[in-house]
mmCIF file of the N, C-alpha and C atoms, coordinates in Angstrom:
data_MODEL
# 
_entry.id   MODEL 
# 
loop_
_atom_site.group_PDB 
_atom_site.id 
_atom_site.type_symbol 
_atom_site.label_atom_id 
_atom_site.label_alt_id 
_atom_site.label_comp_id 
_atom_site.label_asym_id 
_atom_site.label_entity_id 
_atom_site.label_seq_id 
_atom_site.pdbx_PDB_ins_code 
_atom_site.Cartn_x 
_atom_site.Cartn_y 
_atom_site.Cartn_z 
_atom_site.occupancy 
_atom_site.B_iso_or_equiv 
_atom_site.pdbx_formal_charge 
_atom_site.auth_seq_id 
_atom_site.auth_comp_id 
_atom_site.auth_asym_id 
_atom_site.auth_atom_id 
_atom_site.pdbx_PDB_model_num 
ATOM 1   N N  . MET A 1 1  ? 111.004 105.774 97.231  1.00 0.00 ? 1  MET A N  1 
ATOM 2   C CA . MET A 1 1  ? 111.841 106.727 97.719  1.00 0.00 ? 1  MET A CA 1 
ATOM 3   C C  . MET A 1 1  ? 110.906 107.779 98.699  1.00 0.00 ? 1  MET A C  1 
ATOM 4   N N  . SER A 1 2  ? 111.227 108.208 99.779  1.00 0.00 ? 2  SER A N  1 
ATOM 5   C CA . SER A 1 2  ? 110.542 109.212 100.727 1.00 0.00 ? 2  SER A CA 1 
ATOM 6   C C  . SER A 1 2  ? 110.561 110.620 100.164 1.00 0.00 ? 2  SER A C  1 
ATOM 7   N N  . ASP A 1 3  ? 109.706 111.338 100.929 1.00 0.00 ? 3  ASP A N  1 
ATOM 8   C CA . ASP A 1 3  ? 109.585 112.559 100.631 1.00 0.00 ? 3  ASP A CA 1 
ATOM 9   C C  . ASP A 1 3  ? 110.860 113.385 100.895 1.00 0.00 ? 3  ASP A C  1 
ATOM 10  N N  . LEU A 1 4  ? 111.534 113.012 101.973 1.00 0.00 ? 4  LEU A N  1 
ATOM 11  C CA . LEU A 1 4  ? 112.743 113.784 102.292 1.00 0.00 ? 4  LEU A CA 1 
ATOM 12  C C  . LEU A 1 4  ? 113.820 113.360 101.206 1.00 0.00 ? 4  LEU A C  1 
ATOM 13  N N  . GLU A 1 5  ? 113.968 112.151 100.755 1.00 0.00 ? 5  GLU A N  1 
ATOM 14  C CA . GLU A 1 5  ? 114.925 111.750 99.849  1.00 0.00 ? 5  GLU A CA 1 
ATOM 15  C C  . GLU A 1 5  ? 114.794 112.556 98.358  1.00 0.00 ? 5  GLU A C  1 
ATOM 16  N N  . MET A 1 6  ? 113.464 112.894 98.299  1.00 0.00 ? 6  MET A N  1 
ATOM 17  C CA . MET A 1 6  ? 113.031 113.701 97.048  1.00 0.00 ? 6  MET A CA 1 
ATOM 18  C C  . MET A 1 6  ? 113.324 115.251 97.096  1.00 0.00 ? 6  MET A C  1 
ATOM 19  N N  . THR A 1 7  ? 113.523 115.663 98.239  1.00 0.00 ? 7  THR A N  1 
ATOM 20  C CA . THR A 1 7  ? 113.727 117.097 98.520  1.00 0.00 ? 7  THR A CA 1 
ATOM 21  C C  . THR A 1 7  ? 115.154 117.425 98.397  1.00 0.00 ? 7  THR A C  1 
ATOM 22  N N  . PRO A 1 8  ? 115.466 118.546 97.625  1.00 0.00 ? 8  PRO A N  1 
ATOM 23  C CA . PRO A 1 8  ? 116.823 119.055 97.489  1.00 0.00 ? 8  PRO A CA 1 
ATOM 24  C C  . PRO A 1 8  ? 117.400 119.088 98.940  1.00 0.00 ? 8  PRO A C  1 
ATOM 25  N N  . PRO A 1 9  ? 118.684 118.701 98.991  1.00 0.00 ? 9  PRO A N  1 
ATOM 26  C CA . PRO A 1 9  ? 119.309 118.855 100.601 1.00 0.00 ? 9  PRO A CA 1 
ATOM 27  C C  . PRO A 1 9  ? 119.285 120.245 101.040 1.00 0.00 ? 9  PRO A C  1 
ATOM 28  N N  . GLU A 1 10 ? 119.504 121.103 100.253 1.00 0.00 ? 10 GLU A N  1 
ATOM 29  C CA . GLU A 1 10 ? 119.518 122.532 100.821 1.00 0.00 ? 10 GLU A CA 1 
ATOM 30  C C  . GLU A 1 10 ? 118.377 123.000 101.332 1.00 0.00 ? 10 GLU A C  1 
ATOM 31  N N  . GLN A 1 11 ? 117.226 122.318 100.871 1.00 0.00 ? 11 GLN A N  1 
ATOM 32  C CA . GLN A 1 11 ? 115.837 122.845 101.365 1.00 0.00 ? 11 GLN A CA 1 
ATOM 33  C C  . GLN A 1 11 ? 115.482 122.064 102.731 1.00 0.00 ? 11 GLN A C  1 
ATOM 34  N N  . LEU A 1 12 ? 116.114 121.135 103.193 1.00 0.00 ? 12 LEU A N  1 
ATOM 35  C CA . LEU A 1 12 ? 115.854 120.404 104.419 1.00 0.00 ? 12 LEU A CA 1 
ATOM 36  C C  . LEU A 1 12 ? 116.354 121.175 105.401 1.00 0.00 ? 12 LEU A C  1 
ATOM 37  N N  . ALA A 1 13 ? 115.576 120.999 106.683 1.00 0.00 ? 13 ALA A N  1 
ATOM 38  C CA . ALA A 1 13 ? 116.171 121.731 107.843 1.00 0.00 ? 13 ALA A CA 1 
ATOM 39  C C  . ALA A 1 13 ? 117.458 120.704 108.444 1.00 0.00 ? 13 ALA A C  1 
ATOM 40  N N  . PHE A 1 14 ? 118.242 121.413 109.108 1.00 0.00 ? 14 PHE A N  1 
ATOM 41  C CA . PHE A 1 14 ? 119.525 120.687 109.448 1.00 0.00 ? 14 PHE A CA 1 
ATOM 42  C C  . PHE A 1 14 ? 119.208 119.326 109.983 1.00 0.00 ? 14 PHE A C  1 
ATOM 43  N N  . GLY A 1 15 ? 118.242 119.139 111.120 1.00 0.00 ? 15 GLY A N  1 
ATOM 44  C CA . GLY A 1 15 ? 117.943 118.032 111.637 1.00 0.00 ? 15 GLY A CA 1 
ATOM 45  C C  . GLY A 1 15 ? 117.456 116.889 110.671 1.00 0.00 ? 15 GLY A C  1 
ATOM 46  N N  . GLU A 1 16 ? 116.772 117.312 109.766 1.00 0.00 ? 16 GLU A N  1 
ATOM 47  C CA . GLU A 1 16 ? 116.057 116.385 108.786 1.00 0.00 ? 16 GLU A CA 1 
ATOM 48  C C  . GLU A 1 16 ? 117.278 115.882 107.850 1.00 0.00 ? 16 GLU A C  1 
ATOM 49  N N  . ALA A 1 17 ? 118.051 116.823 107.483 1.00 0.00 ? 17 ALA A N  1 
ATOM 50  C CA . ALA A 1 17 ? 119.324 116.406 106.588 1.00 0.00 ? 17 ALA A CA 1 
ATOM 51  C C  . ALA A 1 17 ? 120.192 115.410 107.298 1.00 0.00 ? 17 ALA A C  1 
ATOM 52  N N  . LEU A 1 18 ? 120.488 115.953 108.653 1.00 0.00 ? 18 LEU A N  1 
ATOM 53  C CA . LEU A 1 18 ? 121.353 114.937 109.437 1.00 0.00 ? 18 LEU A CA 1 
ATOM 54  C C  . LEU A 1 18 ? 120.709 113.572 109.659 1.00 0.00 ? 18 LEU A C  1 
ATOM 55  N N  . ALA A 1 19 ? 119.354 113.469 109.986 1.00 0.00 ? 19 ALA A N  1 
ATOM 56  C CA . ALA A 1 19 ? 118.776 112.215 110.131 1.00 0.00 ? 19 ALA A CA 1 
ATOM 57  C C  . ALA A 1 19 ? 118.842 111.342 108.942 1.00 0.00 ? 19 ALA A C  1 
ATOM 58  N N  . GLU A 1 20 ? 118.627 111.974 107.800 1.00 0.00 ? 20 GLU A N  1 
ATOM 59  C CA . GLU A 1 20 ? 118.699 111.297 106.404 1.00 0.00 ? 20 GLU A CA 1 
ATOM 60  C C  . GLU A 1 20 ? 120.057 110.678 106.231 1.00 0.00 ? 20 GLU A C  1 
ATOM 61  N N  . LEU A 1 21 ? 121.114 111.580 106.290 1.00 0.00 ? 21 LEU A N  1 
ATOM 62  C CA . LEU A 1 21 ? 122.382 111.202 106.273 1.00 0.00 ? 21 LEU A CA 1 
ATOM 63  C C  . LEU A 1 21 ? 122.758 109.953 107.255 1.00 0.00 ? 21 LEU A C  1 
ATOM 64  N N  . GLU A 1 22 ? 122.360 110.052 108.295 1.00 0.00 ? 22 GLU A N  1 
ATOM 65  C CA . GLU A 1 22 ? 122.599 108.796 109.331 1.00 0.00 ? 22 GLU A CA 1 
ATOM 66  C C  . GLU A 1 22 ? 121.898 107.604 108.723 1.00 0.00 ? 22 GLU A C  1 
ATOM 67  N N  . THR A 1 23 ? 120.743 107.808 108.297 1.00 0.00 ? 23 THR A N  1 
ATOM 68  C CA . THR A 1 23 ? 120.035 106.369 107.698 1.00 0.00 ? 23 THR A CA 1 
ATOM 69  C C  . THR A 1 23 ? 120.685 106.012 106.572 1.00 0.00 ? 23 THR A C  1 
ATOM 70  N N  . ILE A 1 24 ? 121.419 106.857 105.795 1.00 0.00 ? 24 ILE A N  1 
ATOM 71  C CA . ILE A 1 24 ? 122.220 106.393 104.569 1.00 0.00 ? 24 ILE A CA 1 
ATOM 72  C C  . ILE A 1 24 ? 123.457 105.650 104.894 1.00 0.00 ? 24 ILE A C  1 
ATOM 73  N N  . VAL A 1 25 ? 124.125 106.071 106.080 1.00 0.00 ? 25 VAL A N  1 
ATOM 74  C CA . VAL A 1 25 ? 125.353 105.759 106.499 1.00 0.00 ? 25 VAL A CA 1 
ATOM 75  C C  . VAL A 1 25 ? 125.086 104.285 107.128 1.00 0.00 ? 25 VAL A C  1 
ATOM 76  N N  . THR A 1 26 ? 123.960 104.320 107.850 1.00 0.00 ? 26 THR A N  1 
ATOM 77  C CA . THR A 1 26 ? 123.677 102.812 108.479 1.00 0.00 ? 26 THR A CA 1 
ATOM 78  C C  . THR A 1 26 ? 123.212 101.898 107.345 1.00 0.00 ? 26 THR A C  1 
ATOM 79  N N  . ALA A 1 27 ? 122.631 102.337 106.255 1.00 0.00 ? 27 ALA A N  1 
ATOM 80  C CA . ALA A 1 27 ? 122.275 101.347 105.270 1.00 0.00 ? 27 ALA A CA 1 
ATOM 81  C C  . ALA A 1 27 ? 123.505 100.875 104.489 1.00 0.00 ? 27 ALA A C  1 
ATOM 82  N N  . LEU A 1 28 ? 124.477 101.859 104.310 1.00 0.00 ? 28 LEU A N  1 
ATOM 83  C CA . LEU A 1 28 ? 125.669 101.541 103.523 1.00 0.00 ? 28 LEU A CA 1 
ATOM 84  C C  . LEU A 1 28 ? 126.649 100.522 104.426 1.00 0.00 ? 28 LEU A C  1 
ATOM 85  N N  . GLU A 1 29 ? 126.586 100.826 105.673 1.00 0.00 ? 29 GLU A N  1 
ATOM 86  C CA . GLU A 1 29 ? 127.554 100.120 106.483 1.00 0.00 ? 29 GLU A CA 1 
ATOM 87  C C  . GLU A 1 29 ? 126.835 98.548  106.695 1.00 0.00 ? 29 GLU A C  1 
ATOM 88  N N  . GLY A 1 30 ? 125.481 98.377  106.465 1.00 0.00 ? 30 GLY A N  1 
ATOM 89  C CA . GLY A 1 30 ? 125.027 97.167  106.548 1.00 0.00 ? 30 GLY A CA 1 
ATOM 90  C C  . GLY A 1 30 ? 125.507 96.256  105.483 1.00 0.00 ? 30 GLY A C  1 
ATOM 91  N N  . GLY A 1 31 ? 125.718 96.621  104.230 1.00 0.00 ? 31 GLY A N  1 
ATOM 92  C CA . GLY A 1 31 ? 126.391 95.958  103.249 1.00 0.00 ? 31 GLY A CA 1 
ATOM 93  C C  . GLY A 1 31 ? 125.390 94.951  102.508 1.00 0.00 ? 31 GLY A C  1 
ATOM 94  N N  . GLN A 1 32 ? 124.162 95.179  102.649 1.00 0.00 ? 32 GLN A N  1 
ATOM 95  C CA . GLN A 1 32 ? 123.093 94.515  101.999 1.00 0.00 ? 32 GLN A CA 1 
ATOM 96  C C  . GLN A 1 32 ? 122.521 95.077  100.719 1.00 0.00 ? 32 GLN A C  1 
ATOM 97  N N  . LEU A 1 33 ? 123.206 96.207  100.306 1.00 0.00 ? 33 LEU A N  1 
ATOM 98  C CA . LEU A 1 33 ? 122.476 96.983  99.153  1.00 0.00 ? 33 LEU A CA 1 
ATOM 99  C C  . LEU A 1 33 ? 123.110 96.541  97.797  1.00 0.00 ? 33 LEU A C  1 
ATOM 100 N N  . GLU A 1 34 ? 122.423 96.619  96.747  1.00 0.00 ? 34 GLU A N  1 
ATOM 101 C CA . GLU A 1 34 ? 122.899 96.216  95.420  1.00 0.00 ? 34 GLU A CA 1 
ATOM 102 C C  . GLU A 1 34 ? 123.899 97.474  95.025  1.00 0.00 ? 34 GLU A C  1 
ATOM 103 N N  . LEU A 1 35 ? 124.906 97.235  94.137  1.00 0.00 ? 35 LEU A N  1 
ATOM 104 C CA . LEU A 1 35 ? 125.790 98.292  93.930  1.00 0.00 ? 35 LEU A CA 1 
ATOM 105 C C  . LEU A 1 35 ? 125.080 99.601  93.326  1.00 0.00 ? 35 LEU A C  1 
ATOM 106 N N  . GLU A 1 36 ? 124.105 99.534  92.544  1.00 0.00 ? 36 GLU A N  1 
ATOM 107 C CA . GLU A 1 36 ? 123.411 100.804 92.110  1.00 0.00 ? 36 GLU A CA 1 
ATOM 108 C C  . GLU A 1 36 ? 122.655 101.455 93.145  1.00 0.00 ? 36 GLU A C  1 
ATOM 109 N N  . ASP A 1 37 ? 122.156 100.713 94.042  1.00 0.00 ? 37 ASP A N  1 
ATOM 110 C CA . ASP A 1 37 ? 121.575 101.494 95.142  1.00 0.00 ? 37 ASP A CA 1 
ATOM 111 C C  . ASP A 1 37 ? 122.536 102.009 96.217  1.00 0.00 ? 37 ASP A C  1 
ATOM 112 N N  . SER A 1 38 ? 123.567 101.263 96.340  1.00 0.00 ? 38 SER A N  1 
ATOM 113 C CA . SER A 1 38 ? 124.632 101.874 96.997  1.00 0.00 ? 38 SER A CA 1 
ATOM 114 C C  . SER A 1 38 ? 125.182 103.245 96.558  1.00 0.00 ? 38 SER A C  1 
ATOM 115 N N  . MET A 1 39 ? 125.284 103.180 95.290  1.00 0.00 ? 39 MET A N  1 
ATOM 116 C CA . MET A 1 39 ? 126.046 104.489 94.694  1.00 0.00 ? 39 MET A CA 1 
ATOM 117 C C  . MET A 1 39 ? 124.999 105.522 94.713  1.00 0.00 ? 39 MET A C  1 
ATOM 118 N N  . SER A 1 40 ? 123.745 105.233 94.641  1.00 0.00 ? 40 SER A N  1 
ATOM 119 C CA . SER A 1 40 ? 122.844 106.432 94.688  1.00 0.00 ? 40 SER A CA 1 
ATOM 120 C C  . SER A 1 40 ? 122.670 106.868 96.062  1.00 0.00 ? 40 SER A C  1 
ATOM 121 N N  . ARG A 1 41 ? 122.660 106.117 96.986  1.00 0.00 ? 41 ARG A N  1 
ATOM 122 C CA . ARG A 1 41 ? 122.593 106.474 98.266  1.00 0.00 ? 41 ARG A CA 1 
ATOM 123 C C  . ARG A 1 41 ? 123.955 107.288 98.733  1.00 0.00 ? 41 ARG A C  1 
ATOM 124 N N  . TYR A 1 42 ? 124.972 106.883 98.185  1.00 0.00 ? 42 TYR A N  1 
ATOM 125 C CA . TYR A 1 42 ? 126.197 107.511 98.477  1.00 0.00 ? 42 TYR A CA 1 
ATOM 126 C C  . TYR A 1 42 ? 126.316 108.897 97.840  1.00 0.00 ? 42 TYR A C  1 
ATOM 127 N N  . GLU A 1 43 ? 125.783 109.116 96.694  1.00 0.00 ? 43 GLU A N  1 
ATOM 128 C CA . GLU A 1 43 ? 125.606 110.386 95.982  1.00 0.00 ? 43 GLU A CA 1 
ATOM 129 C C  . GLU A 1 43 ? 124.667 111.296 96.783  1.00 0.00 ? 43 GLU A C  1 
ATOM 130 N N  . ARG A 1 44 ? 123.574 110.730 97.169  1.00 0.00 ? 44 ARG A N  1 
ATOM 131 C CA . ARG A 1 44 ? 122.588 111.600 98.093  1.00 0.00 ? 44 ARG A CA 1 
ATOM 132 C C  . ARG A 1 44 ? 123.511 112.026 99.349  1.00 0.00 ? 44 ARG A C  1 
ATOM 133 N N  . GLY A 1 45 ? 124.054 110.949 100.111 1.00 0.00 ? 45 GLY A N  1 
ATOM 134 C CA . GLY A 1 45 ? 124.846 111.252 101.308 1.00 0.00 ? 45 GLY A CA 1 
ATOM 135 C C  . GLY A 1 45 ? 125.840 112.382 101.144 1.00 0.00 ? 45 GLY A C  1 
ATOM 136 N N  . VAL A 1 46 ? 126.644 112.473 99.900  1.00 0.00 ? 46 VAL A N  1 
ATOM 137 C CA . VAL A 1 46 ? 127.575 113.449 99.584  1.00 0.00 ? 46 VAL A CA 1 
ATOM 138 C C  . VAL A 1 46 ? 126.760 114.871 99.517  1.00 0.00 ? 46 VAL A C  1 
ATOM 139 N N  . ALA A 1 47 ? 125.728 114.895 98.957  1.00 0.00 ? 47 ALA A N  1 
ATOM 140 C CA . ALA A 1 47 ? 124.914 116.002 98.660  1.00 0.00 ? 47 ALA A CA 1 
ATOM 141 C C  . ALA A 1 47 ? 124.261 116.726 100.109 1.00 0.00 ? 47 ALA A C  1 
ATOM 142 N N  . LEU A 1 48 ? 123.960 115.672 100.857 1.00 0.00 ? 48 LEU A N  1 
ATOM 143 C CA . LEU A 1 48 ? 123.488 116.021 102.350 1.00 0.00 ? 48 LEU A CA 1 
ATOM 144 C C  . LEU A 1 48 ? 124.655 116.666 103.127 1.00 0.00 ? 48 LEU A C  1 
ATOM 145 N N  . LEU A 1 49 ? 125.905 115.980 102.927 1.00 0.00 ? 49 LEU A N  1 
ATOM 146 C CA . LEU A 1 49 ? 126.931 116.332 103.713 1.00 0.00 ? 49 LEU A CA 1 
ATOM 147 C C  . LEU A 1 49 ? 127.311 117.911 103.339 1.00 0.00 ? 49 LEU A C  1 
ATOM 148 N N  . ARG A 1 50 ? 127.364 117.957 102.053 1.00 0.00 ? 50 ARG A N  1 
ATOM 149 C CA . ARG A 1 50 ? 127.798 119.326 101.545 1.00 0.00 ? 50 ARG A CA 1 
ATOM 150 C C  . ARG A 1 50 ? 126.671 120.447 102.062 1.00 0.00 ? 50 ARG A C  1 
ATOM 151 N N  . ALA A 1 51 ? 125.394 120.123 102.049 1.00 0.00 ? 51 ALA A N  1 
ATOM 152 C CA . ALA A 1 51 ? 124.260 121.018 102.468 1.00 0.00 ? 51 ALA A CA 1 
ATOM 153 C C  . ALA A 1 51 ? 124.522 121.194 104.027 1.00 0.00 ? 51 ALA A C  1 
ATOM 154 N N  . LEU A 1 52 ? 124.843 120.237 104.771 1.00 0.00 ? 52 LEU A N  1 
ATOM 155 C CA . LEU A 1 52 ? 125.042 120.341 106.220 1.00 0.00 ? 52 LEU A CA 1 
ATOM 156 C C  . LEU A 1 52 ? 126.376 121.131 106.475 1.00 0.00 ? 52 LEU A C  1 
ATOM 157 N N  . GLN A 1 53 ? 127.431 120.926 105.748 1.00 0.00 ? 53 GLN A N  1 
ATOM 158 C CA . GLN A 1 53 ? 128.609 121.935 105.914 1.00 0.00 ? 53 GLN A CA 1 
ATOM 159 C C  . GLN A 1 53 ? 128.340 123.282 105.625 1.00 0.00 ? 53 GLN A C  1 
ATOM 160 N N  . GLY A 1 54 ? 127.441 123.505 104.638 1.00 0.00 ? 54 GLY A N  1 
ATOM 161 C CA . GLY A 1 54 ? 127.254 124.960 104.375 1.00 0.00 ? 54 GLY A CA 1 
ATOM 162 C C  . GLY A 1 54 ? 126.263 125.522 105.265 1.00 0.00 ? 54 GLY A C  1 
ATOM 163 N N  . LYS A 1 55 ? 125.395 124.766 105.949 1.00 0.00 ? 55 LYS A N  1 
ATOM 164 C CA . LYS A 1 55 ? 124.557 125.309 106.986 1.00 0.00 ? 55 LYS A CA 1 
ATOM 165 C C  . LYS A 1 55 ? 125.320 125.633 108.267 1.00 0.00 ? 55 LYS A C  1 
ATOM 166 N N  . LEU A 1 56 ? 126.296 124.754 108.581 1.00 0.00 ? 56 LEU A N  1 
ATOM 167 C CA . LEU A 1 56 ? 127.217 125.007 109.694 1.00 0.00 ? 56 LEU A CA 1 
ATOM 168 C C  . LEU A 1 56 ? 128.035 126.214 109.417 1.00 0.00 ? 56 LEU A C  1 
ATOM 169 N N  . GLY A 1 57 ? 128.570 126.352 108.217 1.00 0.00 ? 57 GLY A N  1 
ATOM 170 C CA . GLY A 1 57 ? 129.448 127.642 107.896 1.00 0.00 ? 57 GLY A CA 1 
ATOM 171 C C  . GLY A 1 57 ? 128.575 128.845 108.074 1.00 0.00 ? 57 GLY A C  1 
ATOM 172 N N  . ASP A 1 58 ? 127.379 128.920 107.569 1.00 0.00 ? 58 ASP A N  1 
ATOM 173 C CA . ASP A 1 58 ? 126.483 129.876 107.872 1.00 0.00 ? 58 ASP A CA 1 
ATOM 174 C C  . ASP A 1 58 ? 126.209 130.396 109.338 1.00 0.00 ? 58 ASP A C  1 
ATOM 175 N N  . ALA A 1 59 ? 125.872 129.357 110.079 1.00 0.00 ? 59 ALA A N  1 
ATOM 176 C CA . ALA A 1 59 ? 125.853 129.451 111.485 1.00 0.00 ? 59 ALA A CA 1 
ATOM 177 C C  . ALA A 1 59 ? 127.008 130.036 112.071 1.00 0.00 ? 59 ALA A C  1 
ATOM 178 N N  . GLN A 1 60 ? 128.056 129.352 111.763 1.00 0.00 ? 60 GLN A N  1 
ATOM 179 C CA . GLN A 1 60 ? 129.285 129.987 112.334 1.00 0.00 ? 60 GLN A CA 1 
ATOM 180 C C  . GLN A 1 60 ? 129.478 131.446 111.915 1.00 0.00 ? 60 GLN A C  1 
ATOM 181 N N  . GLN A 1 61 ? 129.150 131.838 110.737 1.00 0.00 ? 61 GLN A N  1 
ATOM 182 C CA . GLN A 1 61 ? 129.312 133.279 110.271 1.00 0.00 ? 61 GLN A CA 1 
ATOM 183 C C  . GLN A 1 61 ? 128.498 134.033 111.153 1.00 0.00 ? 61 GLN A C  1 
ATOM 184 N N  . ARG A 1 62 ? 127.331 133.698 111.322 1.00 0.00 ? 62 ARG A N  1 
ATOM 185 C CA . ARG A 1 62 ? 126.279 134.523 112.240 1.00 0.00 ? 62 ARG A CA 1 
ATOM 186 C C  . ARG A 1 62 ? 126.878 134.592 113.663 1.00 0.00 ? 62 ARG A C  1 
ATOM 187 N N  . VAL A 1 63 ? 127.247 133.389 114.168 1.00 0.00 ? 63 VAL A N  1 
ATOM 188 C CA . VAL A 1 63 ? 127.746 133.708 115.690 1.00 0.00 ? 63 VAL A CA 1 
ATOM 189 C C  . VAL A 1 63 ? 128.981 134.494 115.716 1.00 0.00 ? 63 VAL A C  1 
ATOM 190 N N  . THR A 1 64 ? 129.880 134.584 114.642 1.00 0.00 ? 64 THR A N  1 
ATOM 191 C CA . THR A 1 64 ? 130.980 135.478 114.549 1.00 0.00 ? 64 THR A CA 1 
ATOM 192 C C  . THR A 1 64 ? 130.624 136.768 114.510 1.00 0.00 ? 64 THR A C  1 
ATOM 193 N N  . MET A 1 65 ? 129.553 137.224 113.804 1.00 0.00 ? 65 MET A N  1 
ATOM 194 C CA . MET A 1 65 ? 129.077 138.494 113.403 1.00 0.00 ? 65 MET A CA 1 
ATOM 195 C C  . MET A 1 65 ? 128.515 138.911 114.844 1.00 0.00 ? 65 MET A C  1 
ATOM 196 N N  . LEU A 1 66 ? 127.716 138.058 115.518 1.00 0.00 ? 66 LEU A N  1 
ATOM 197 C CA . LEU A 1 66 ? 126.902 138.506 116.852 1.00 0.00 ? 66 LEU A CA 1 
ATOM 198 C C  . LEU A 1 66 ? 127.901 138.701 117.887 1.00 0.00 ? 66 LEU A C  1 
ATOM 199 N N  . LEU A 1 67 ? 128.987 138.051 117.829 1.00 0.00 ? 67 LEU A N  1 
ATOM 200 C CA . LEU A 1 67 ? 130.052 138.186 118.948 1.00 0.00 ? 67 LEU A CA 1 
ATOM 201 C C  . LEU A 1 67 ? 130.711 139.598 118.556 1.00 0.00 ? 67 LEU A C  1 
ATOM 202 N N  . GLY A 1 68 ? 130.933 139.870 117.491 1.00 0.00 ? 68 GLY A N  1 
ATOM 203 C CA . GLY A 1 68 ? 131.580 141.112 117.099 1.00 0.00 ? 68 GLY A CA 1 
ATOM 204 C C  . GLY A 1 68 ? 130.575 142.146 117.407 1.00 0.00 ? 68 GLY A C  1 
ATOM 205 N N  . GLU A 1 69 ? 129.410 142.167 117.200 1.00 0.00 ? 69 GLU A N  1 
ATOM 206 C CA . GLU A 1 69 ? 128.329 143.171 117.623 1.00 0.00 ? 69 GLU A CA 1 
ATOM 207 C C  . GLU A 1 69 ? 128.454 143.394 119.183 1.00 0.00 ? 69 GLU A C  1 
ATOM 208 N N  . LEU A 1 70 ? 128.511 142.215 119.739 1.00 0.00 ? 70 LEU A N  1 
ATOM 209 C CA . LEU A 1 70 ? 128.593 142.412 121.391 1.00 0.00 ? 70 LEU A CA 1 
ATOM 210 C C  . LEU A 1 70 ? 129.856 143.169 121.908 1.00 0.00 ? 70 LEU A C  1 
ATOM 211 N N  . GLU A 1 71 ? 131.029 142.540 121.341 1.00 0.00 ? 71 GLU A N  1 
ATOM 212 C CA . GLU A 1 71 ? 132.293 143.283 121.587 1.00 0.00 ? 71 GLU A CA 1 
ATOM 213 C C  . GLU A 1 71 ? 132.358 144.832 121.353 1.00 0.00 ? 71 GLU A C  1 
ATOM 214 N N  . ALA A 1 72 ? 131.599 145.121 120.175 1.00 0.00 ? 72 ALA A N  1 
ATOM 215 C CA . ALA A 1 72 ? 131.498 146.535 119.752 1.00 0.00 ? 72 ALA A CA 1 
ATOM 216 C C  . ALA A 1 72 ? 130.666 147.380 120.855 1.00 0.00 ? 72 ALA A C  1 
ATOM 217 N N  . GLU A 1 73 ? 129.644 146.715 121.359 1.00 0.00 ? 73 GLU A N  1 
ATOM 218 C CA . GLU A 1 73 ? 128.570 147.321 122.294 1.00 0.00 ? 73 GLU A CA 1 
ATOM 219 C C  . GLU A 1 73 ? 129.226 147.449 123.606 1.00 0.00 ? 73 GLU A C  1 
ATOM 220 N N  . GLU A 1 74 ? 130.409 146.677 124.090 1.00 0.00 ? 74 GLU A N  1 
ATOM 221 C CA . GLU A 1 74 ? 130.912 146.721 125.311 1.00 0.00 ? 74 GLU A CA 1 
ATOM 222 C C  . GLU A 1 74 ? 131.607 148.037 125.428 1.00 0.00 ? 74 GLU A C  1 
ATOM 223 N N  . PRO A 1 75 ? 131.330 148.608 126.786 1.00 0.00 ? 75 PRO A N  1 
ATOM 224 C CA . PRO A 1 75 ? 131.962 149.946 127.122 1.00 0.00 ? 75 PRO A CA 1 
ATOM 225 C C  . PRO A 1 75 ? 133.554 149.903 127.130 1.00 0.00 ? 75 PRO A C  1 
ATOM 226 N N  . ALA A 1 76 ? 134.069 151.012 126.701 1.00 0.00 ? 76 ALA A N  1 
ATOM 227 C CA . ALA A 1 76 ? 135.739 150.766 126.731 1.00 0.00 ? 76 ALA A CA 1 
ATOM 228 C C  . ALA A 1 76 ? 136.157 150.912 127.925 1.00 0.00 ? 76 ALA A C  1 
ATOM 229 N N  . ALA A 1 77 ? 137.257 150.143 128.214 1.00 0.00 ? 77 ALA A N  1 
ATOM 230 C CA . ALA A 1 77 ? 137.873 150.089 129.639 1.00 0.00 ? 77 ALA A CA 1 
ATOM 231 C C  . ALA A 1 77 ? 138.511 151.569 129.856 1.00 0.00 ? 77 ALA A C  1 
ATOM 232 N N  . GLU A 1 78 ? 138.397 151.847 131.077 1.00 0.00 ? 78 GLU A N  1 
ATOM 233 C CA . GLU A 1 78 ? 138.976 153.140 131.318 1.00 0.00 ? 78 GLU A CA 1 
ATOM 234 C C  . GLU A 1 78 ? 140.316 152.983 132.072 1.00 0.00 ? 78 GLU A C  1 
# 
């Protein structure tokens, strides 16, 4: 098991988590894994997906907040 696979998904950078998820999907699609290994990778993939969705949600909130700040700073139309 690599260091990335041992790191909790929430602690990975977005790109690291996405790359690991892509690796898992490729391995699962290959159909060469034993059942136990497939299940373990699938569970890790679900955890990575949840972490990625959380990071995207956080980013969306930040963008929305920043856009709101920009709109508030615009001078009122006369």
